N, C-alpha and C positions, 0 to 999 in steps of 0.2 A: 910499837903498839899495833894490834891487828885492826883490820877494817871494822869487824863486828864490834869490838870494844869501843872504838871511836864513835860509831853510830849509836851505841847504847848510851855512852856518856853524853853525847849530844842530845839524845832524846830526853834524858833526865834533866839536864841543864835547861833545855828549852821549856820543858813542862813547868818546873818550879820557878824558873826565872820569869816567865810570862805570867804565871799565876799571881806572883807578888809584885810584878811590874819592875823587876830589878835587872833584867837582862841576863843574869846568870854568870857574869864574869867573876864575881866573888867566889863562886864554886870552882870555876874552870882554872883560874890562875894558880891557886895552890896545888891542884892536881897536876897541871902541866909542869910545874916546877919540880914535882916529885918524879914524874914520868920521864922528863927530858932534862936531867941535870946538866947536860953538856950544852944546851942552848942558852944563849945570852938573854938577860932580862928584856932587852928590846924586842927580841924575836918572840918571846913568850907573851909580852904585852900586845904585840901586833896580832898574833894569832887569836888571842882572847878577844880583842876589840873587833876583829873581823867577824868572829863567830857571834859576838853580841849584836853586831849590826844585822846579821842574817836573822837572828832570833827576834830582835825587836821589830824588824820589818814584817816578818810573818805574823807576829802577835798583833801588830798594829792593824793589819788587814782584818783579823778576827774581831778586834775591838771596834773597828770602823763599822762593821755590820751590826754590832750591838749598839751603835750610836752613843758611845761613852767617851769619845775623845773630844775635849774642849779645844778645837782647832785654833780659835783666836788666841787663847792663852798660850798654846803650844808654840805658835809662830812668834809670839812676843818673847817667850822664854828663849827661843832659838837665836834671838838677836845677840845674846851674850853667851849662850851655851856653845854655839858653833865656833866663835873665836877662841873661847876657853879650851875647847877640845883640840883645836889646831895648835894653840900655844902649849898645851900639855904634851902633845905628841912630839913637838919640836924640842921640848925641854927634857926629854927622857935621858939625854946624854950629858946635860949640863948642870942640872940641879943636884946638889949632894943628896943622894937617896936616903941615907940614914937620918939626916936632919928632918927631911920632909916626912919620912915614915913615922918618926917619933911623935911629931906634932899631930899628924893625921890620925895615927893609931889612938892617941889620947882623946882626940875629939870624938872619934867614932865610939870609943868605949863609954864616954859620958852620955852620948846620944842614945846608945843601945840600952844602957841601964835605965835611963829616964823613960824610954819607950816600954821597957819590960814592966816597970812599976806602974806607969799610967799610959797605956798604949794610945788612947784617943783623947787625952787631955789637950785642950787648946792652949798652947804655950804663949801665944801672942795676944795681948789685950790692947784694944784700940779705943780711943775716945770718939765721941760723936763728931768732934771737930776734924779729927783725922779722917773719918769716914767720908767727909764731904770734900776732901782734898782731891787734887787732880789725879793723884796716883791710885786712888781707891777705885777698884773695878768690881762691878756687879755682874754676875753670870747666871744664866738660866738655861738648863738643858733638860730634854725629855729623851730617855733612852728607849730602845726598841720594845721594852716591856711596859712602857707607859709610866715609868717612875720619874717624878719630877725632882730635879736637883737645883736648888737655889743657894747661892753662896756669894760672898764678897771677899776680896783679898787686896793686899797692898802690892801693886804691880812693881814698884821700885824694889821692894824686898825680894819679890820673885825673880826679877832680873839679876840682882846681885847674887842670889843663891844659885841661879842657873849657871852663871859664869864659874863659880867655884866648883859646881858639880861637873861641868864640862872639862875643866882643867884637871881636877883630881882624877876623874875616871879615865880620861885619855892617858894621863901620866902613868897610872897604875894598871890600866886595862881591865878594871873590875866592872865597868858599866855603871852609869850614874844613878840608875833607879834606886839602888839600895840606900842612897842618901836623899834623892829627890822626892821619893814617895812619902817618907816620914816628914820631911820638911813641908811638903805641900799640904799634908793633912794637919799637922800641928802648928805650923807657922802661917800658912796661907788659907786655912779653913776649907780646903777642898774636901768634898765627900770622898771616902776612901776608894770606891770603885772608879770614880772619875779620875782621881789622882793616879791610880794604877794605869789606866788606859792612856791618859794624856802623857804621863811620864814615858810610857813605852814608845809613843809616837816621837817625842823629843829625842829619846835615846836612839831611835833608828837614824835620824838625821845626824845626830852627834857622832854615832858610830861610823857612819859613812865618811864624814869629813876627817875623823881621826884615822880611819883606815887608809884613805887616800894619801894622807901625809906619810904614814908609815910605809906605804908602797913606794912612794917617791924617794923615801930615804933608803930603800932597799931592805927594810927589816922583814918584809913578808916573803921574800924569795925562798927562805929555808922552811917555811911552814905551809906551803900550798897543799901538800898531801893531807895534813891534819885539818886544815880549814875546809877542804872539800867534804870529807866524811863527817866531821863534827857539824858542818853546816847543814848537811842533809838531815842529820838527827835533830838539830835544834828547830829547823823549819817545821818538821812534823810535831815535835814536842810542844812548840809554841801554840799550835792549834788546840792541843789537849789542855794545856794550861789555861788558855783563855776560856774554855768551856767550864773548867773546874772553878775558876775565880767567881763565877756567877753563883755557885752553890756554897761558897765559903763566906762566913761573916767577916765584915770589915775589921773587927777587932782581932780576929785570928790572923788575918793577913799582916797587920801591923806587928803582931807578936812574932810571927815568922820572920819578918824583916829585922826585927830587933835582935833576935837570936843570931840571924845571919850576920848582922852588923858586928855583934860581939865576937863571933868566930873570926871574921876578917880582921878586927882590931887586935885580937890576941895573936893571930898569925903574924901580922905586921910588926907588932911590938916584940914578939919573941924572936923573929928573924933579925930584928934590928939590935936588940939588946944582947942576944946570945949567939 
């Protein structure tokens, strides 16, 4: 694949991935599988995860200037996201891929259809007693435009979700934001734009840990050329995507994520069953 096409692909992946807080790996993995049929799944996964790390890091810088990252929640989520991503990277050669893909694809399909039907419906209901528990956390942020964001969420649920996100995204190389953002909005009550920015920050740390593991395993050695030029593209594209996210309604962002989830689910199930 030529340098120009790699740069263009990186630019598009970076822009859309940052706009919806998903990292872009769900777009990149299927394209890489088509373009490089001779490369092993481990190499494709490692290339995608490294590019997701570069994308998320660039996007996080842009979101930091907008003051939309909930750093306290992000670091708490990282407590389990990072171990999950390391475990996922180590498991790529041991877990039966077809079994995992079948379960994972089914879960993604259900989540995608739910979000398409009701993109901003709060799926978790909590009693007043639960809200007074140790695990219930209240957050208050003011972004650079002066918009106040007040929300409460169950930290224990957030930590459990983060572990699954880290494990699954590192195993598949798709970037965890495509799962994390809808979960943060619908299960943890995060405002959509805060969820997008915070997820991107978590994704940058998760992508770094997963990439380091893949490098130590030797999976990255065959993909350094692709990572270089895709990385240049996504770093630039992430800045564009962060700017566009401000102009797009939260409901539209969730619907875009839902469609992307469904595409990923169909691809996973199709490759597994057929």
